[in-house]
C-alpha positions in Angstrom: 14.0 -25.3 7.2 16.2 -24.7 3.6 19.5 -23.3 4.8 20.7 -22.2 1.2 18.0 -19.5 1.0 17.0 -16.7 2.9 14.1 -16.9 5.3 11.6 -14.3 4.4 8.5 -14.2 6.8 5.6 -12.4 5.8 2.3 -11.1 7.4 -0.9 -10.7 5.9 0.2 -13.3 3.1 -3.6 -13.6 2.5 -4.2 -10.5 1.8 -3.8 -8.4 -1.8 -0.5 -7.3 -1.3 0.9 -10.1 0.9 -0.5 -12.6 -1.2 1.4 -11.4 -4.3 4.8 -11.2 -2.9 4.5 -15.1 -1.4 4.1 -15.6 -5.1 6.6 -13.5 -6.6 9.8 -14.0 -3.9 8.8 -18.3 -3.4 11.3 -19.5 -5.6 14.0 -16.8 -4.3 13.7 -17.6 -0.3 12.3 -19.4 1.8 8.9 -17.7 2.5 7.2 -17.9 5.5 3.8 -17.4 6.1 2.3 -18.2 10.0 -1.6 -17.8 10.2 -3.4 -16.2 12.8 -3.6 -19.2 14.9 0.0 -19.5 14.3 0.8 -15.8 15.4 -1.3 -13.2 16.5 0.4 -10.1 15.9 -1.4 -8.2 18.7 0.3 -11.1 21.3 4.1 -9.7 22.0 4.8 -13.2 23.1 3.0 -15.2 20.5 4.8 -12.9 17.6 8.5 -13.9 19.5 7.1 -17.8 20.1 7.4 -17.6 15.9 10.5 -15.6 15.4 12.4 -18.1 17.4 11.0 -21.0 15.8 11.4 -19.5 12.2 14.5 -17.0 12.7 13.8 -14.5 9.8 16.6 -13.0 8.3 13.9 -11.1 6.2 10.3 -9.5 7.5 7.6 -8.0 5.3 4.8 -7.0 7.2 1.5 -6.4 5.4 -1.0 -7.5 8.1 -3.3 -4.7 8.9 -7.1 -3.3 9.2 -6.7 -1.3 6.0 -10.5 -0.8 5.8 -11.1 3.0 6.0 -14.6 2.6 7.5 -14.0 -0.6 10.0 -11.2 1.5 11.5 -14.1 4.5 12.1 -16.0 2.1 13.4 -14.1 0.1 15.6 -10.7 2.0 16.4 -9.9 0.4 19.3 -9.7 -2.9 17.5 -7.9 -1.6 14.4 -5.3 0.4 16.7 -3.9 -3.3 18.1 -3.3 -4.8 15.0 -2.1 -1.5 13.0 -0.5 0.1 15.7 0.6 -2.4 18.5 1.2 -5.2 16.0 3.4 -3.3 13.8 5.2 -2.1 16.8 5.6 -6.3 18.2 6.8 -6.9 14.5 9.2 -4.6 14.1 10.8 -5.3 17.7 11.1 -8.7 17.6 13.0 -8.0 14.0 15.3 -5.5 15.7 15.7 -8.4 18.5 16.3 -11.2 15.5 18.2 -9.3 13.7 16.3 -9.7 10.8 15.6 -6.5 8.1 12.1 -5.2 8.5 10.0 -3.6 5.8 6.3 -2.5 6.8 3.6 -1.3 4.8 2.3 2.2 5.8 -0.3 4.2 3.7 -0.6 7.5 1.6 -3.7 7.8 4.2 -1.5 9.5 6.8 -1.6 12.6 3.9 -5.2 12.8 4.6 -6.5 16.0 5.8 -3.4 17.6 4.5 -4.0 21.2 2.6 -2.2 22.3 -0.7 -2.3 20.0 -4.2 1.5 19.7 -4.4 2.7 15.9 -4.2 3.2 15.4 -0.4 7.3 14.9 1.2 7.8 12.1 3.8 9.4 15.2 6.2 6.0 17.3 6.4 4.5 18.0 9.5 0.9 15.7 9.8 -2.4 15.8 11.1 -4.4 12.9 9.4 -7.8 13.3 9.2 -9.0 9.6 9.4 -8.8 6.8 12.1 -6.6 4.7 9.7 -3.9 7.6 8.5 -3.7 8.6 12.0 -2.7 5.1 13.5 -0.5 4.4 10.3 1.2 7.4 11.1 1.3 6.3 14.6 2.6 2.4 13.9 5.9 4.6 11.5 6.5 6.4 14.7 6.5 3.4 16.8 8.5 0.7 14.4 11.1 3.4 14.2 11.0 4.2 17.9 11.9 0.1 19.0 13.7 -0.6 15.7 15.7 2.5 14.2 16.4 0.3 10.8 12.7 -0.6 10.1 11.8 0.8 6.9 8.0 1.9 6.3 6.9 2.2 3.2 3.8 4.8 2.5 1.6 2.5 -0.3 -1.1 4.2 -2.3 -3.9 2.7 -4.1 -3.0 -0.5 -5.6 -4.5 -2.8 -8.5 -3.4 -5.8 -10.6 -4.5 -7.1 -13.4 -2.4 -10.2 -14.1 -4.5 -12.1 -11.2 -7.6 -12.1 -9.5 -8.1 -13.5 -6.6 -11.5 -14.7 -4.9 -12.9 -12.6 -2.3 -10.1 -9.6 -3.2 -11.6 -5.9 -2.7 -12.3 -4.0 -5.4 -9.3 -2.3 -7.1 -9.6 0.7 -9.8 -10.0 -1.9 -13.1 -12.2 -4.1 -11.4 -14.5 -0.9 -10.1 -14.3 0.7 -13.7 -15.1 -2.4 -15.9 -18.2 -3.8 -13.6 -19.5 0.2 -14.1 -19.0 0.1 -17.6 -21.3 -3.2 -17.8 -24.2 -1.1 -16.4 -26.0 1.9 -18.6 -25.5 5.6 -17.1 -22.8 8.2 -16.8 -19.6 7.8 -14.6 -18.7 10.4 -12.2 -15.1 11.3 -11.1 -14.0 14.2 -8.2 -11.8 16.7 -9.5 -11.3 17.8 -6.1 -9.3 14.6 -6.0 -5.8 13.9 -6.0 -3.4 10.1 -5.6 -1.4 8.0 -7.3 -2.9 5.0 -8.3 -0.1 2.2 -8.5 -0.1 -1.4 -10.4 1.2 -4.0 -7.2 3.2 -5.8 -9.4 5.4 -2.5 -9.4 5.7 -2.6 -5.9 6.4 -6.0 -5.0 9.0 -6.3 -7.4 10.8 -3.0 -5.5 10.4 -4.6 -2.6 14.0 -6.2 -2.8 15.3 -3.2 -3.1 13.8 -1.4 0.1 15.1 -4.4 1.6 18.2 -2.4 1.0 17.2 1.3 2.0 18.6 2.8 5.4 15.6 2.8 8.1 13.2 5.5 7.9 9.7 6.7 6.0 9.3 6.5 2.4 6.9 7.2 -0.7 6.4 4.2 -2.8 4.1 4.6 -5.3 3.5 6.0 -8.4 3.3 10.2 -8.8 0.5 11.4 -10.1 0.2 15.2 -11.5 -3.3 14.9 -12.2 -6.7 15.0 -10.4 -8.4 11.5 -10.5 -11.3 12.9 -13.0 -8.1 13.7 -15.5 -6.8 10.5 -14.8 -9.9 8.5 -16.0 -10.3 10.7 -19.1 -7.0 10.8 -19.9 -7.2 6.8 -19.8 -10.7 6.5 -22.2 -9.1 8.7 -24.8 -6.6 6.4 -24.6 -8.5 3.4 -25.1 -10.8 4.5 -27.3 -13.7 4.2 -24.9 -17.0 6.9 -25.0 -15.8 9.7 -23.1 -19.4 11.1 -23.0 -19.9 9.1 -20.5 -17.5 10.5 -18.2 -18.7 13.4 -15.4 -17.1 15.7 -13.5 -18.1 15.6 -9.9 -17.6 19.3 -8.9 -19.3 18.6 -5.3 -17.4 15.7 -3.8 -14.4 17.0 -1.6 -15.3 20.3 -2.7 -15.1 21.8 1.2 -11.9 20.1 2.1 -10.1 19.0 -1.1 -8.3 15.4 -0.8 -4.5 15.4 -2.1 -2.9 12.1 -1.7 -0.3 12.2 -4.6 3.1 11.3 -3.0 6.6 13.1 -4.1 8.8 10.4 -5.3 12.2 12.4 -5.1 13.7 10.7 -1.7 13.1 6.9 -3.3 14.2 7.9 -7.1 17.4 9.0 -5.2 17.7 5.1 -3.9 17.6 4.1 -7.3 13.6 3.1 -7.3 11.6 4.1 -9.7 7.5 4.1 -10.3 5.8 4.6 -13.6 3.1 7.7 -13.3 0.2 6.9 -12.6 -1.8 7.4 -16.1 1.0 5.8 -17.5 1.3 2.7 -16.2 -2.9 2.4 -16.5 -2.6 2.5 -20.0 -0.1 0.1 -20.7 -2.0 -2.2 -18.3 -5.7 -1.6 -20.0 -3.6 -2.0 -23.2 -1.8 -5.0 -22.4 -4.2 -7.0 -20.1 -7.7 -5.3 -20.2 -10.7 -5.2 -22.7 -14.3 -3.9 -21.8 
């Protein structure tokens, strides 16, 4: 192992976020990405063996079962990864004195009432399995490692890099829709930040210096989803006549996953507002 650079262990390095972390930081750190065969995060002894071999200085924990539907269908399986696995990583990070940053989710706010952006200190009762698992993971990580940093991430996209087999993100889904005739519907009872993954990746180095705790970590958005897309269409000169308001979806239980950025801004980390970043990325990197 190289002695002149700090060792950064990244879990979930084949995923959407982890793969970009690996690419971005590979020249700054000695980035270690054990495969599932080398390290099963649900097995504490397996995790300890890898930590003992690598002796990381920094840990970025991205591995998760993030498919909300999969969590609903097999909650015991997803719990082992999302909760038990996260606790194992945080605990070993504390034991080996490695700074740990772990990915959480805005889904912890799913089911919360109101339209105001959510703060980290709210009392939460997530309305889906994934949100409950992520909230429990936060609690257990901080219990075994008070210095652990938990980042509540929003829906992310990337217009710079496309990797085969990745899940659809905002722009990829929109591009596919625009190739087909017909109208596009977006809900009005839905508020959430949509974040350029590259902003998240660039800000991780600053996140490594944060005190242990939970932080909202993504773009703010004060518009509902329909309003956001409408303004993007106008900016890009697309045909707004194709857009339709969907007033039925989430009408009985409006969804608000928007996050207040006050805490992270006080730490000197700033994210572009959702619409601003979508407009800039759409203009510079995307053509329909």
